[in-house]
Structures are given as C-alpha cells and as structure tokens.
N, C-alpha and C positions, 0 to 999 in steps of 0.2 A: 621842083614845082610841075614837072611833066605829070607825074601821078595823080595831081588834082584835075588834070584835063580829061583823064580817064575814068574818074571816079563816078560820075553821072552816068555814063554809058555802060559802066561796069555793073553799077546798081540796077540798072534796067535790064541788062541781060540776066543778072542773078533773080530779079524778080520774076522774069519771064520762066526761068527754070523752075522756080519754086512754084509758079501757078500750074505749069505743065505737070508737075510731079503731084500736085493736089488734085488735078483733074483727071489723072489716070486712074482707070477702074481699079478698085481694090476689092479682093474677095475676102481678105483677112478679117477686116473690121470697118465699121462705118464710123466716121467722125461726125460730131455734131458741133454746131457753134460757127463761127466766123473764120473762114480760111486765112492763113497767115498772109497770103498775098493781098487779100482785101484790106487787112488790117495795115499793111505797110502803105498801100496806096492811100488809104484814108489818113494815116498820119503825115504822110509827105504833102498831101493836099492841105492839111491843117496848118502846116508849116508855112505855106504861102498865102493862104486865106483864112483869115481870123474868123469868117462866118462858118467855115466847116468845122473849126474847133467848137464852136457853140452848138452845131448841128449834132456833133458826135456827143458832147456832154448831154444834150437834150435826149438823145437817143438812149444813152446810158440810164438817165434818170426814169425814162419812161419804161424801160425793161424791168426796173426795180419797183415799180408801182404795181399794186394790186388791182386786178380787173374787177371793177364793181358791177352789179346788175344795173341795167338802164333804169334811170329814174322815170317816173310817170306811172303808168299802169302797173297793178300788181302782177307778179308772175303768174303764169298759167298753172303752174304745179308748184306746191311747196310741202316740205316735210318738216314737222315739229316733233323732234325726237323726244324731247321732255314729255310732252303730253301724249305722244303716240298717235297723232293726228296727220293725216294726209289731205291737203286741200288741192282739189282739181277743179279747174274753171273751164267750162266750154269755150270754144272759139267763137268771136262774134263775127257772123257773116256781114260783109260790107259790100 
C-alpha cells in the first residue's frame, strides 16, 4: 500500500520531466499540436472536474467545425470560377 502514497508525487515529477523535455529547444524538427504534458494536465483536471470534460469536448467539436465567412455584409472581394468573374467592392469610409 506504500506505493500508492508515492504514485501522485511520482506522476507530478514525471509530468515535470516530460514538460521540460518538450520545452527544450529542438533543431531537428518542429512539432505541431498540443504538447503531451498539456494533454495530461487537461485529462487529470477533467477527472476531478466534470465541467473541464465538457470544456474539452466543446473545444474538440469547435476544432472540427469549418470556419464560415461572417454573416451580414457581402465580402469585399469574391471570385466566381464558373463564370470567370471577379467582384471587388471599394471600402466604405465611415
């Protein structure tokens, strides 16, 4: 049962080592995306707080959604490839 008392401090030390490794400058390659240490912290926080799980699920669903142009005014420039027409509107001084 003594190993259980060292599991949380050991996990924290392992997390700090992984975070330090990820922050070390690398000349070989650049990684994109979420670092492993940030993912670990998010998952541990979601274990204790249900609202964090909802936040992570919402963030995942938002990252999968396509960005749409803003609704309202027509765009200042548009290209219609089928007709071969370019539409350019001057900016309105306000």
